[in-house]
Biopython code that builds the backbone (N, CA, C, O; Angstrom):
import numpy as np
from Bio.PDB.StructureBuilder import StructureBuilder

atoms = [
    (1, "MET", "N", (109.095, 92.611, 153.191)),
    (1, "MET", "CA", (110.304, 92.221, 152.517)),
    (1, "MET", "C", (110.687, 93.330, 151.538)),
    (1, "MET", "O", (109.822, 93.910, 150.883)),
    (2, "TYR", "N", (111.981, 93.621, 151.441)),
    (2, "TYR", "CA", (112.492, 94.698, 150.600)),
    (2, "TYR", "C", (113.042, 94.129, 149.299)),
    (2, "TYR", "O", (113.825, 93.181, 149.321)),
    (3, "LYS", "N", (112.640, 94.699, 148.164)),
    (3, "LYS", "CA", (113.086, 94.251, 146.839)),
    (3, "LYS", "C", (114.253, 95.129, 146.409)),
    (3, "LYS", "O", (114.146, 96.355, 146.412)),
    (4, "VAL", "N", (115.384, 94.493, 146.033)),
    (4, "VAL", "CA", (116.588, 95.222, 145.664)),
    (4, "VAL", "C", (116.469, 95.857, 144.280)),
    (4, "VAL", "O", (116.886, 97.000, 144.094)),
    (5, "THR", "N", (115.910, 95.141, 143.308)),
    (5, "THR", "CA", (115.798, 95.660, 141.939)),
    (5, "THR", "C", (114.550, 96.510, 141.799)),
    (5, "THR", "O", (113.514, 96.190, 142.382)),
    (6, "PRO", "N", (114.637, 97.590, 141.033)),
    (6, "PRO", "CA", (113.442, 98.426, 140.853)),
    (6, "PRO", "C", (112.433, 97.729, 139.947)),
    (6, "PRO", "O", (112.775, 96.845, 139.162)),
    (7, "ASN", "N", (111.205, 98.146, 140.078)),
    (7, "ASN", "CA", (110.161, 97.609, 139.211)),
    (7, "ASN", "C", (110.405, 98.073, 137.773)),
    (7, "ASN", "O", (110.867, 99.194, 137.559)),
    (8, "PRO", "N", (110.100, 97.218, 136.781)),
    (8, "PRO", "CA", (110.278, 97.648, 135.383)),
    (8, "PRO", "C", (109.299, 98.762, 135.048)),
    (8, "PRO", "O", (108.217, 98.833, 135.631)),
    (9, "PRO", "N", (109.665, 99.629, 134.117)),
    (9, "PRO", "CA", (108.735, 100.700, 133.734)),
    (9, "PRO", "C", (107.484, 100.097, 133.121)),
    (9, "PRO", "O", (107.515, 99.044, 132.484)),
    (10, "HIS", "N", (106.406, 100.787, 133.330)),
    (10, "HIS", "CA", (105.141, 100.300, 132.759)),
    (10, "HIS", "C", (105.196, 100.387, 131.237)),
    (10, "HIS", "O", (105.682, 101.368, 130.675)),
    (11, "ALA", "N", (104.706, 99.377, 130.601)),
    (11, "ALA", "CA", (104.740, 99.333, 129.133)),
    (11, "ALA", "C", (103.929, 100.461, 128.528)),
    (11, "ALA", "O", (104.284, 100.986, 127.473)),
    (12, "SER", "N", (102.841, 100.838, 129.188)),
    (12, "SER", "CA", (101.999, 101.891, 128.623)),
    (12, "SER", "C", (102.709, 103.232, 128.616)),
    (12, "SER", "O", (102.570, 103.984, 127.652)),
    (13, "SER", "N", (103.464, 103.559, 129.657)),
    (13, "SER", "CA", (104.167, 104.845, 129.667)),
    (13, "SER", "C", (105.326, 104.841, 128.671)),
    (13, "SER", "O", (105.612, 105.871, 128.060)),
    (14, "ALA", "N", (105.998, 103.702, 128.496)),
    (14, "ALA", "CA", (107.091, 103.613, 127.525)),
    (14, "ALA", "C", (106.560, 103.756, 126.106)),
    (14, "ALA", "O", (107.170, 104.434, 125.279)),
    (15, "SER", "N", (105.434, 103.126, 125.820)),
    (15, "SER", "CA", (104.890, 103.214, 124.468)),
    (15, "SER", "C", (104.333, 104.603, 124.186)),
    (15, "SER", "O", (104.406, 105.080, 123.053)),
    (16, "SER", "N", (103.771, 105.265, 125.216)),
    (16, "SER", "CA", (103.264, 106.623, 124.990)),
    (16, "SER", "C", (104.417, 107.592, 124.773)),
    (16, "SER", "O", (104.296, 108.513, 123.966)),
    (17, "GLN", "N", (105.541, 107.405, 125.480)),
    (17, "GLN", "CA", (106.715, 108.249, 125.244)),
    (17, "GLN", "C", (107.269, 108.004, 123.850)),
    (17, "GLN", "O", (107.676, 108.944, 123.168)),
    (18, "ASN", "N", (107.286, 106.736, 123.420)),
    (18, "ASN", "CA", (107.770, 106.401, 122.083)),
    (18, "ASN", "C", (106.864, 107.020, 121.017)),
    (18, "ASN", "O", (107.354, 107.518, 120.003)),
    (19, "ALA", "N", (105.558, 106.993, 121.237)),
    (19, "ALA", "CA", (104.620, 107.572, 120.278)),
    (19, "ALA", "C", (104.806, 109.082, 120.200)),
    (19, "ALA", "O", (104.758, 109.659, 119.113)),
    (20, "LYS", "N", (105.021, 109.732, 121.360)),
    (20, "LYS", "CA", (105.254, 111.175, 121.369)),
    (20, "LYS", "C", (106.543, 111.521, 120.622)),
    (20, "LYS", "O", (106.584, 112.479, 119.850)),
    (21, "LEU", "N", (107.587, 110.737, 120.858)),
    (21, "LEU", "CA", (108.858, 110.969, 120.175)),
    (21, "LEU", "C", (108.701, 110.780, 118.668)),
    (21, "LEU", "O", (109.231, 111.560, 117.876)),
    (22, "GLN", "N", (107.972, 109.744, 118.283)),
    (22, "GLN", "CA", (107.735, 109.475, 116.855)),
    (22, "GLN", "C", (106.957, 110.614, 116.205)),
    (22, "GLN", "O", (107.278, 111.033, 115.093)),
    (23, "ALA", "N", (105.936, 111.117, 116.897)),
    (23, "ALA", "CA", (105.131, 112.215, 116.364)),
    (23, "ALA", "C", (105.967, 113.483, 116.230)),
    (23, "ALA", "O", (105.854, 114.203, 115.238)),
    (24, "ALA", "N", (106.808, 113.756, 117.229)),
    (24, "ALA", "CA", (107.666, 114.937, 117.171)),
    (24, "ALA", "C", (108.660, 114.824, 116.020)),
    (24, "ALA", "O", (108.926, 115.810, 115.332)),
    (25, "ALA", "N", (109.205, 113.638, 115.806)),
    (25, "ALA", "CA", (110.141, 113.432, 114.706)),
    (25, "ALA", "C", (109.456, 113.649, 113.359)),
    (25, "ALA", "O", (110.032, 114.262, 112.460)),
    (26, "GLN", "N", (108.239, 113.154, 113.219)),
    (26, "GLN", "CA", (107.497, 113.332, 111.965)),
    (26, "GLN", "C", (107.201, 114.809, 111.711)),
    (26, "GLN", "O", (107.313, 115.280, 110.579)),
    (27, "ARG", "N", (106.821, 115.547, 112.769)),
    (27, "ARG", "CA", (106.563, 116.981, 112.603)),
    (27, "ARG", "C", (107.828, 117.715, 112.169)),
    (27, "ARG", "O", (107.775, 118.594, 111.308)),
    (28, "ALA", "N", (108.963, 117.357, 112.764)),
    (28, "ALA", "CA", (110.229, 118.004, 112.404)),
    (28, "ALA", "C", (110.602, 117.692, 110.964)),
    (28, "ALA", "O", (111.039, 118.579, 110.231)),
    (29, "ILE", "N", (110.435, 116.457, 110.558)),
    (29, "ILE", "CA", (110.763, 116.063, 109.180)),
    (29, "ILE", "C", (109.892, 116.822, 108.192)),
    (29, "ILE", "O", (110.387, 117.340, 107.191)),
    (30, "HIS", "N", (108.580, 116.888, 108.474)),
    (30, "HIS", "CA", (107.675, 117.579, 107.549)),
    (30, "HIS", "C", (107.916, 119.085, 107.553)),
    (30, "HIS", "O", (107.670, 119.759, 106.552)),
    (31, "HIS", "N", (108.405, 119.621, 108.696)),
    (31, "HIS", "CA", (108.682, 121.062, 108.748)),
    (31, "HIS", "C", (109.927, 121.410, 107.935)),
    (31, "HIS", "O", (109.910, 122.353, 107.144)),
    (32, "TYR", "N", (111.000, 120.653, 108.128)),
    (32, "TYR", "CA", (112.261, 120.971, 107.462)),
    (32, "TYR", "C", (112.384, 120.355, 106.070)),
    (32, "TYR", "O", (113.112, 120.874, 105.224)),
    (33, "LEU", "N", (111.692, 119.279, 105.834)),
    (33, "LEU", "CA", (111.703, 118.622, 104.528)),
    (33, "LEU", "C", (110.268, 118.394, 104.087)),
    (33, "LEU", "O", (109.779, 117.266, 104.149)),
    (34, "PRO", "N", (109.581, 119.446, 103.639)),
    (34, "PRO", "CA", (108.181, 119.256, 103.242)),
    (34, "PRO", "C", (108.090, 118.295, 102.063)),
    (34, "PRO", "O", (108.953, 118.293, 101.184)),
    (35, "PRO", "N", (107.040, 117.478, 102.049)),
    (35, "PRO", "CA", (106.906, 116.528, 100.939)),
    (35, "PRO", "C", (106.692, 117.262, 99.622)),
    (35, "PRO", "O", (105.930, 118.227, 99.545)),
    (36, "ASP", "N", (107.371, 116.792, 98.600)),
    (36, "ASP", "CA", (107.246, 117.351, 97.263)),
    (36, "ASP", "C", (105.944, 116.846, 96.662)),
    (36, "ASP", "O", (105.654, 115.651, 96.726)),
    (37, "GLU", "N", (105.172, 117.728, 96.089)),
    (37, "GLU", "CA", (103.876, 117.333, 95.539)),
    (37, "GLU", "C", (104.017, 116.406, 94.347)),
    (37, "GLU", "O", (103.134, 115.587, 94.090)),
    (38, "ASP", "N", (105.132, 116.526, 93.605)),
    (38, "ASP", "CA", (105.344, 115.683, 92.435)),
    (38, "ASP", "C", (106.087, 114.400, 92.776)),
    (38, "ASP", "O", (106.244, 113.528, 91.922)),
    (39, "ALA", "N", (106.546, 114.280, 94.015)),
    (39, "ALA", "CA", (107.353, 113.116, 94.394)),
    (39, "ALA", "C", (106.483, 111.870, 94.482)),
    (39, "ALA", "O", (105.312, 111.928, 94.858)),
    (40, "SER", "N", (107.080, 110.761, 94.131)),
    (40, "SER", "CA", (106.375, 109.494, 94.249)),
    (40, "SER", "C", (106.468, 109.016, 95.689)),
    (40, "SER", "O", (107.321, 109.498, 96.434)),
    (41, "PRO", "N", (105.619, 108.086, 96.104)),
    (41, "PRO", "CA", (105.681, 107.578, 97.472)),
    (41, "PRO", "C", (107.041, 106.976, 97.781)),
    (41, "PRO", "O", (107.709, 106.432, 96.902)),
    (42, "LEU", "N", (107.445, 107.082, 99.047)),
    (42, "LEU", "CA", (108.749, 106.580, 99.446)),
    (42, "LEU", "C", (108.859, 105.077, 99.285)),
    (42, "LEU", "O", (109.910, 104.568, 98.895)),
    (43, "HIS", "N", (107.806, 104.376, 99.575)),
    (43, "HIS", "CA", (107.844, 102.915, 99.531)),
    (43, "HIS", "C", (107.115, 102.400, 98.300)),
    (43, "HIS", "O", (106.164, 101.626, 98.405)),
    (44, "GLN", "N", (107.567, 102.834, 97.146)),
    (44, "GLN", "CA", (106.946, 102.402, 95.905)),
    (44, "GLN", "C", (107.560, 101.076, 95.495)),
    (44, "GLN", "O", (108.708, 101.032, 95.053)),
    (45, "PRO", "N", (106.802, 99.992, 95.637)),
    (45, "PRO", "CA", (107.368, 98.704, 95.241)),
    (45, "PRO", "C", (107.496, 98.629, 93.728)),
    (45, "PRO", "O", (106.541, 98.895, 92.999)),
    (46, "ASN", "N", (108.666, 98.270, 93.273)),
    (46, "ASN", "CA", (108.905, 98.185, 91.842)),
    (46, "ASN", "C", (109.716, 96.929, 91.589)),
    (46, "ASN", "O", (110.860, 96.811, 92.029)),
    (47, "THR", "N", (109.115, 96.002, 90.883)),
    (47, "THR", "CA", (109.810, 94.764, 90.581)),
    (47, "THR", "C", (110.415, 94.779, 89.190)),
    (47, "THR", "O", (111.051, 93.811, 88.773)),
    (48, "ASN", "N", (110.214, 95.892, 88.461)),
    (48, "ASN", "CA", (110.765, 95.987, 87.113)),
    (48, "ASN", "C", (112.239, 96.332, 87.171)),
    (48, "ASN", "O", (112.670, 97.148, 87.985)),
    (49, "LEU", "N", (113.000, 95.703, 86.305)),
    (49, "LEU", "CA", (114.414, 96.012, 86.213)),
    (49, "LEU", "C", (114.634, 97.316, 85.456)),
    (49, "LEU", "O", (115.522, 98.098, 85.797)),
    (50, "PHE", "N", (113.834, 97.544, 84.440)),
    (50, "PHE", "CA", (113.938, 98.750, 83.632)),
    (50, "PHE", "C", (112.625, 99.502, 83.702)),
    (50, "PHE", "O", (111.558, 98.893, 83.781)),
    (51, "THR", "N", (112.697, 100.809, 83.675)),
    (51, "THR", "CA", (111.494, 101.633, 83.653)),
    (51, "THR", "C", (111.651, 102.710, 82.589)),
    (51, "THR", "O", (112.761, 103.022, 82.158)),
    (52, "VAL", "N", (110.531, 103.267, 82.176)),
    (52, "VAL", "CA", (110.516, 104.355, 81.208)),
    (52, "VAL", "C", (110.189, 105.622, 81.984)),
    (52, "VAL", "O", (109.267, 105.641, 82.800)),
    (53, "THR", "N", (110.942, 106.667, 81.727)),
    (53, "THR", "CA", (110.714, 107.939, 82.400)),
    (53, "THR", "C", (109.276, 108.385, 82.148)),
    (53, "THR", "O", (108.835, 108.417, 80.998)),
    (54, "PRO", "N", (108.543, 108.727, 83.196)),
    (54, "PRO", "CA", (107.113, 109.010, 83.027)),
    (54, "PRO", "C", (106.782, 110.286, 82.269)),
    (54, "PRO", "O", (105.662, 110.409, 81.775)),
    (55, "ASN", "N", (107.697, 111.241, 82.152)),
    (55, "ASN", "CA", (107.356, 112.514, 81.510)),
    (55, "ASN", "C", (107.790, 112.597, 80.051)),
    (55, "ASN", "O", (107.879, 113.696, 79.506)),
    (56, "ILE", "N", (108.062, 111.465, 79.406)),
    (56, "ILE", "CA", (108.436, 111.470, 77.987)),
    (56, "ILE", "C", (107.162, 111.546, 77.144)),
    (56, "ILE", "O", (106.178, 110.859, 77.418)),
    (57, "ASP", "N", (107.202, 112.386, 76.124)),
    (57, "ASP", "CA", (106.016, 112.559, 75.293)),
    (57, "ASP", "C", (105.758, 111.321, 74.428)),
    (57, "ASP", "O", (106.654, 110.517, 74.174)),
    (58, "THR", "N", (104.526, 111.200, 73.994)),
    (58, "THR", "CA", (104.081, 110.028, 73.232)),
    (58, "THR", "C", (104.824, 109.882, 71.915)),
    (58, "THR", "O", (105.149, 108.766, 71.510)),
    (59, "GLU", "N", (105.095, 110.984, 71.245)),
    (59, "GLU", "CA", (105.793, 110.913, 69.958)),
    (59, "GLU", "C", (107.185, 110.306, 70.115)),
    (59, "GLU", "O", (107.605, 109.498, 69.286)),
    (60, "THR", "N", (107.895, 110.681, 71.157)),
    (60, "THR", "CA", (109.228, 110.131, 71.409)),
    (60, "THR", "C", (109.153, 108.645, 71.731)),
    (60, "THR", "O", (109.979, 107.860, 71.266)),
    (61, "LEU", "N", (108.163, 108.263, 72.526)),
    (61, "LEU", "CA", (107.987, 106.843, 72.852)),
    (61, "LEU", "C", (107.725, 106.021, 71.601)),
    (61, "LEU", "O", (108.302, 104.949, 71.419)),
    (62, "LEU", "N", (106.853, 106.528, 70.745)),
    (62, "LEU", "CA", (106.531, 105.807, 69.513)),
    (62, "LEU", "C", (107.726, 105.741, 68.566)),
    (62, "LEU", "O", (107.944, 104.720, 67.914)),
    (63, "ALA", "N", (108.493, 106.816, 68.486)),
    (63, "ALA", "CA", (109.675, 106.820, 67.618)),
    (63, "ALA", "C", (110.685, 105.774, 68.091)),
    (63, "ALA", "O", (111.256, 105.050, 67.276)),
    (64, "ASN", "N", (110.902, 105.696, 69.385)),
    (64, "ASN", "CA", (111.833, 104.693, 69.912)),
    (64, "ASN", "C", (111.303, 103.282, 69.730)),
    (64, "ASN", "O", (112.069, 102.364, 69.436)),
    (65, "ALA", "N", (110.000, 103.100, 69.901)),
    (65, "ALA", "CA", (109.403, 101.777, 69.678)),
    (65, "ALA", "C", (109.564, 101.359, 68.223)),
    (65, "ALA", "O", (109.860, 100.198, 67.940)),
    (66, "ALA", "N", (109.372, 102.298, 67.298)),
    (66, "ALA", "CA", (109.533, 101.996, 65.872)),
    (66, "ALA", "C", (110.971, 101.597, 65.556)),
    (66, "ALA", "O", (111.202, 100.659, 64.794)),
    (67, "GLU", "N", (111.940, 102.305, 66.138)),
    (67, "GLU", "CA", (113.345, 101.959, 65.913)),
    (67, "GLU", "C", (113.684, 100.581, 66.486)),
    (67, "GLU", "O", (114.415, 99.809, 65.868)),
    (68, "ASN", "N", (113.153, 100.283, 67.661)),
    (68, "ASN", "CA", (113.385, 98.963, 68.261)),
    (68, "ASN", "C", (112.790, 97.848, 67.410)),
    (68, "ASN", "O", (113.409, 96.801, 67.222)),
    (69, "LEU", "N", (111.584, 98.083, 66.896)),
    (69, "LEU", "CA", (110.953, 97.069, 66.046)),
    (69, "LEU", "C", (111.727, 96.872, 64.752)),
    (69, "LEU", "O", (111.852, 95.745, 64.271)),
    (70, "GLU", "N", (112.242, 97.943, 64.188)),
    (70, "GLU", "CA", (113.044, 97.824, 62.962)),
    (70, "GLU", "C", (114.311, 97.020, 63.224)),
    (70, "GLU", "O", (114.694, 96.185, 62.405)),
    (71, "SER", "N", (114.958, 97.261, 64.350)),
    (71, "SER", "CA", (116.160, 96.496, 64.705)),
    (71, "SER", "C", (115.825, 95.020, 64.901)),
    (71, "SER", "O", (116.552, 94.145, 64.431)),
    (72, "ALA", "N", (114.731, 94.750, 65.592)),
    (72, "ALA", "CA", (114.327, 93.361, 65.822)),
    (72, "ALA", "C", (113.993, 92.668, 64.498)),
    (72, "ALA", "O", (114.296, 91.489, 64.319)),
    (73, "SER", "N", (113.379, 93.391, 63.586)),
    (73, "SER", "CA", (113.040, 92.826, 62.281)),
    (73, "SER", "C", (114.300, 92.463, 61.503)),
    (73, "SER", "O", (114.379, 91.390, 60.904)),
    (74, "GLN", "N", (115.275, 93.351, 61.514)),
    (74, "GLN", "CA", (116.535, 93.067, 60.811)),
    (74, "GLN", "C", (117.264, 91.882, 61.429)),
    (74, "GLN", "O", (117.831, 91.060, 60.709)),
    (75, "MET", "N", (117.256, 91.787, 62.744)),
    (75, "MET", "CA", (117.913, 90.646, 63.403)),
    (75, "MET", "C", (117.215, 89.341, 63.052)),
    (75, "MET", "O", (117.869, 88.332, 62.791)),
    (76, "ALA", "N", (115.880, 89.363, 63.048)),
    (76, "ALA", "CA", (115.141, 88.151, 62.712)),
    (76, "ALA", "C", (115.378, 87.742, 61.261)),
    (76, "ALA", "O", (115.531, 86.556, 60.970)),
    (77, "ALA", "N", (115.410, 88.719, 60.345)),
    (77, "ALA", "CA", (115.645, 88.410, 58.932)),
    (77, "ALA", "C", (117.031, 87.823, 58.730)),
    (77, "ALA", "O", (117.193, 86.864, 57.976)),
    (78, "THR", "N", (118.024, 88.382, 59.387)),
    (78, "THR", "CA", (119.392, 87.869, 59.271)),
    (78, "THR", "C", (119.489, 86.452, 59.818)),
    (78, "THR", "O", (120.112, 85.581, 59.211)),
    (79, "LEU", "N", (118.869, 86.234, 60.961)),
    (79, "LEU", "CA", (118.898, 84.913, 61.587)),
    (79, "LEU", "C", (118.156, 83.882, 60.744)),
    (79, "LEU", "O", (118.588, 82.733, 60.652)),
    (80, "ALA", "N", (117.054, 84.277, 60.133)),
    (80, "ALA", "CA", (116.233, 83.335, 59.371)),
    (80, "ALA", "C", (117.020, 82.699, 58.226)),
    (80, "ALA", "O", (116.817, 81.525, 57.914)),
    (81, "PHE", "N", (117.900, 83.448, 57.611)),
    (81, "PHE", "CA", (118.627, 82.910, 56.469)),
    (81, "PHE", "C", (119.814, 82.043, 56.877)),
    (81, "PHE", "O", (120.446, 81.408, 56.033)),
    (82, "ASP", "N", (120.112, 82.020, 58.176)),
    (82, "ASP", "CA", (121.155, 81.127, 58.685)),
    (82, "ASP", "C", (120.578, 79.808, 59.203)),
    (82, "ASP", "O", (121.320, 78.918, 59.618)),
    (83, "LEU", "N", (119.257, 79.692, 59.176)),
    (83, "LEU", "CA", (118.597, 78.504, 59.736)),
    (83, "LEU", "C", (118.017, 77.631, 58.638)),
    (83, "LEU", "O", (117.786, 78.075, 57.513)),
    (84, "GLU", "N", (117.793, 76.402, 58.992)),
    (84, "GLU", "CA", (117.117, 75.447, 58.103)),
    (84, "GLU", "C", (115.661, 75.322, 58.552)),
    (84, "GLU", "O", (115.312, 75.701, 59.670)),
    (85, "GLU", "N", (114.824, 74.789, 57.674)),
    (85, "GLU", "CA", (113.427, 74.524, 58.027)),
    (85, "GLU", "C", (113.396, 73.507, 59.161)),
    (85, "GLU", "O", (114.279, 72.650, 59.182)),
    (86, "PRO", "N", (112.496, 73.524, 60.069)),
    (86, "PRO", "CA", (111.331, 74.397, 60.285)),
    (86, "PRO", "C", (111.661, 75.649, 61.090)),
    (86, "PRO", "O", (110.801, 76.516, 61.250)),
    (87, "HIS", "N", (112.897, 75.765, 61.604)),
    (87, "HIS", "CA", (113.257, 76.926, 62.420)),
    (87, "HIS", "C", (113.208, 78.226, 61.628)),
    (87, "HIS", "O", (112.872, 79.279, 62.170)),
    (88, "ARG", "N", (113.545, 78.149, 60.341)),
    (88, "ARG", "CA", (113.477, 79.343, 59.501)),
    (88, "ARG", "C", (112.053, 79.871, 59.439)),
    (88, "ARG", "O", (111.837, 81.079, 59.533)),
    (89, "ALA", "N", (111.080, 78.981, 59.281)),
    (89, "ALA", "CA", (109.679, 79.400, 59.207)),
    (89, "ALA", "C", (109.233, 80.058, 60.511)),
    (89, "ALA", "O", (108.460, 81.015, 60.488)),
    (90, "ILE", "N", (109.710, 79.556, 61.637)),
    (90, "ILE", "CA", (109.348, 80.139, 62.937)),
    (90, "ILE", "C", (109.907, 81.560, 63.042)),
    (90, "ILE", "O", (109.193, 82.480, 63.439)),
    (91, "VAL", "N", (111.168, 81.737, 62.690)),
    (91, "VAL", "CA", (111.784, 83.066, 62.782)),
    (91, "VAL", "C", (111.135, 84.026, 61.792)),
    (91, "VAL", "O", (110.940, 85.198, 62.114)),
    (92, "LEU", "N", (110.798, 83.554, 60.597)),
    (92, "LEU", "CA", (110.116, 84.425, 59.639)),
    (92, "LEU", "C", (108.719, 84.801, 60.136)),
    (92, "LEU", "O", (108.246, 85.905, 59.864)),
    (93, "GLY", "N", (108.056, 83.903, 60.857)),
    (93, "GLY", "CA", (106.771, 84.226, 61.476)),
    (93, "GLY", "C", (106.931, 85.296, 62.552)),
    (93, "GLY", "O", (106.102, 86.199, 62.670)),
    (94, "ILE", "N", (107.997, 85.188, 63.329)),
    (94, "ILE", "CA", (108.285, 86.206, 64.343)),
    (94, "ILE", "C", (108.563, 87.551, 63.665)),
    (94, "ILE", "O", (108.106, 88.596, 64.128)),
    (95, "GLN", "N", (109.316, 87.509, 62.564)),
    (95, "GLN", "CA", (109.606, 88.749, 61.845)),
    (95, "GLN", "C", (108.319, 89.378, 61.315)),
    (95, "GLN", "O", (108.176, 90.600, 61.326)),
    (96, "GLN", "N", (107.393, 88.557, 60.855)),
    (96, "GLN", "CA", (106.129, 89.084, 60.353)),
    (96, "GLN", "C", (105.332, 89.759, 61.481)),
    (96, "GLN", "O", (104.720, 90.804, 61.260)),
    (97, "LEU", "N", (105.335, 89.176, 62.676)),
    (97, "LEU", "CA", (104.669, 89.813, 63.821)),
    (97, "LEU", "C", (105.334, 91.152, 64.162)),
    (97, "LEU", "O", (104.658, 92.119, 64.510)),
    (98, "ILE", "N", (106.647, 91.194, 64.058)),
    (98, "ILE", "CA", (107.373, 92.438, 64.319)),
    (98, "ILE", "C", (106.969, 93.493, 63.295)),
    (98, "ILE", "O", (106.725, 94.646, 63.649)),
    (99, "GLU", "N", (106.898, 93.098, 62.033)),
    (99, "GLU", "CA", (106.521, 94.039, 60.973)),
    (99, "GLU", "C", (105.095, 94.550, 61.164)),
    (99, "GLU", "O", (104.829, 95.734, 60.957)),
    (100, "LEU", "N", (104.180, 93.669, 61.554)),
    (100, "LEU", "CA", (102.803, 94.102, 61.801)),
    (100, "LEU", "C", (102.755, 95.080, 62.977)),
    (100, "LEU", "O", (102.012, 96.061, 62.940)),
    (101, "SER", "N", (103.538, 94.818, 64.004)),
    (101, "SER", "CA", (103.601, 95.735, 65.145)),
    (101, "SER", "C", (104.188, 97.073, 64.721)),
    (101, "SER", "O", (103.745, 98.121, 65.192)),
    (102, "ALA", "N", (105.175, 97.049, 63.842)),
    (102, "ALA", "CA", (105.770, 98.291, 63.344)),
    (102, "ALA", "C", (104.744, 99.110, 62.563)),
    (102, "ALA", "O", (104.725, 100.337, 62.655)),
    (103, "LEU", "N", (103.894, 98.430, 61.797)),
    (103, "LEU", "CA", (102.831, 99.143, 61.078)),
    (103, "LEU", "C", (101.872, 99.825, 62.053)),
    (103, "LEU", "O", (101.437, 100.953, 61.818)),
    (104, "LEU", "N", (101.547, 99.141, 63.141)),
    (104, "LEU", "CA", (100.658, 99.730, 64.155)),
    (104, "LEU", "C", (101.309, 100.949, 64.813)),
    (104, "LEU", "O", (100.648, 101.966, 65.025)),
    (105, "VAL", "N", (102.581, 100.853, 65.131)),
    (105, "VAL", "CA", (103.301, 101.977, 65.741)),
    (105, "VAL", "C", (103.381, 103.139, 64.762)),
    (105, "VAL", "O", (103.187, 104.290, 65.153)),
    (106, "ASP", "N", (103.665, 102.852, 63.491)),
    (106, "ASP", "CA", (103.727, 103.912, 62.480)),
    (106, "ASP", "C", (102.383, 104.627, 62.352)),
    (106, "ASP", "O", (102.332, 105.850, 62.224)),
    (107, "ARG", "N", (101.313, 103.867, 62.387)),
    (107, "ARG", "CA", (99.969, 104.459, 62.299)),
    (107, "ARG", "C", (99.690, 105.337, 63.515)),
    (107, "ARG", "O", (99.113, 106.416, 63.386)),
    (108, "ALA", "N", (100.097, 104.875, 64.690)),
    (108, "ALA", "CA", (99.916, 105.664, 65.909)),
    (108, "ALA", "C", (100.741, 106.946, 65.840)),
    (108, "ALA", "O", (100.284, 108.001, 66.280)),
    (109, "GLN", "N", (101.954, 106.862, 65.290)),
    (109, "GLN", "CA", (102.786, 108.060, 65.121)),
    (109, "GLN", "C", (102.105, 109.064, 64.203)),
    (109, "GLN", "O", (102.125, 110.267, 64.460)),
    (110, "ASP", "N", (101.503, 108.560, 63.130)),
    (110, "ASP", "CA", (100.811, 109.446, 62.196)),
    (110, "ASP", "C", (99.641, 110.159, 62.873)),
    (110, "ASP", "O", (99.347, 111.313, 62.561)),
    (111, "GLN", "N", (98.981, 109.476, 63.792)),
    (111, "GLN", "CA", (97.852, 110.086, 64.478)),
    (111, "GLN", "C", (98.304, 111.086, 65.543)),
    (111, "GLN", "O", (97.627, 112.087, 65.775)),
    (112, "VAL", "N", (99.427, 110.828, 66.182)),
    (112, "VAL", "CA", (99.916, 111.720, 67.230)),
    (112, "VAL", "C", (100.556, 112.960, 66.633)),
    (112, "VAL", "O", (100.290, 114.075, 67.081)),
    (113, "ALA", "N", (101.397, 112.776, 65.627)),
    (113, "ALA", "CA", (102.089, 113.915, 65.000)),
    (113, "ALA", "C", (102.024, 113.759, 63.496)),
    (113, "ALA", "O", (102.991, 113.317, 62.876)),
    (114, "PRO", "N", (100.896, 114.115, 62.903)),
    (114, "PRO", "CA", (100.786, 113.956, 61.441)),
    (114, "PRO", "C", (101.769, 114.862, 60.712)),
    (114, "PRO", "O", (102.062, 115.978, 61.140)),
    (115, "ALA", "N", (102.263, 114.343, 59.601)),
    (115, "ALA", "CA", (103.183, 115.130, 58.752)),
    (115, "ALA", "C", (102.424, 116.316, 58.174)),
    (115, "ALA", "O", (101.214, 116.246, 57.956)),
    (116, "LEU", "N", (103.140, 117.395, 57.932)),
    (116, "LEU", "CA", (102.501, 118.581, 57.378)),
    (116, "LEU", "C", (101.911, 118.279, 56.005)),
    (116, "LEU", "O", (102.590, 117.744, 55.128)),
    (117, "GLY", "N", (100.646, 118.627, 55.834)),
    (117, "GLY", "CA", (99.995, 118.439, 54.549)),
    (117, "GLY", "C", (99.471, 117.036, 54.313)),
    (117, "GLY", "O", (98.850, 116.784, 53.281)),
    (118, "THR", "N", (99.705, 116.107, 55.248)),
    (118, "THR", "CA", (99.213, 114.748, 55.091)),
    (118, "THR", "C", (97.926, 114.610, 55.887)),
    (118, "THR", "O", (97.946, 114.740, 57.111)),
    (119, "PRO", "N", (96.796, 114.348, 55.214)),
    (119, "PRO", "CA", (95.535, 114.210, 55.959)),
    (119, "PRO", "C", (95.528, 112.913, 56.762)),
    (119, "PRO", "O", (96.033, 111.886, 56.308)),
    (120, "VAL", "N", (94.949, 112.974, 57.959)),
    (120, "VAL", "CA", (94.799, 111.795, 58.816)),
    (120, "VAL", "C", (93.458, 111.183, 58.529)),
    (120, "VAL", "O", (92.436, 111.865, 58.610)),
    (121, "ALA", "N", (93.437, 109.903, 58.194)),
    (121, "ALA", "CA", (92.180, 109.229, 57.847)),
    (121, "ALA", "C", (91.442, 108.781, 59.083)),
    (121, "ALA", "O", (90.364, 108.196, 58.980)),
]
sb = StructureBuilder()
sb.init_structure("model")
sb.init_model(0)
sb.init_chain("A")
sb.init_seg("    ")
for serial, (resi, resn, name, xyz) in enumerate(atoms, 1):
    if name == "N":
        sb.init_residue(resn, " ", resi, " ")
    sb.init_atom(name, np.array(xyz, "f"), 0.0, 1.0, " ", f" {name:<3s}", serial, name[0])
structure = sb.get_structure()
């Protein structure tokens, strides 16, 4: 009996051709677009909405953190005087935590970049 339709291609030969094509494409990509040694992986999962640039020095990071804490402290102090007890006490407690964190950041700044003539303890 004669079959009108041709036999389907063997799956093994199709997959080997696909693998060869994939390998050739990868070689071409790496030849014309060599991977940058400083580049991050292409599929870097990041669920953060905001990120901090990785090459910023520690002193700059601490200075910005100190400014943010000062702003948060002023906002909490302003808000506290518009509230009645017990909410005022809660906001003043938050402000105290902010101030303590600011002291820690200031101390870290002193250790990273001490002022001229000021001894580091």
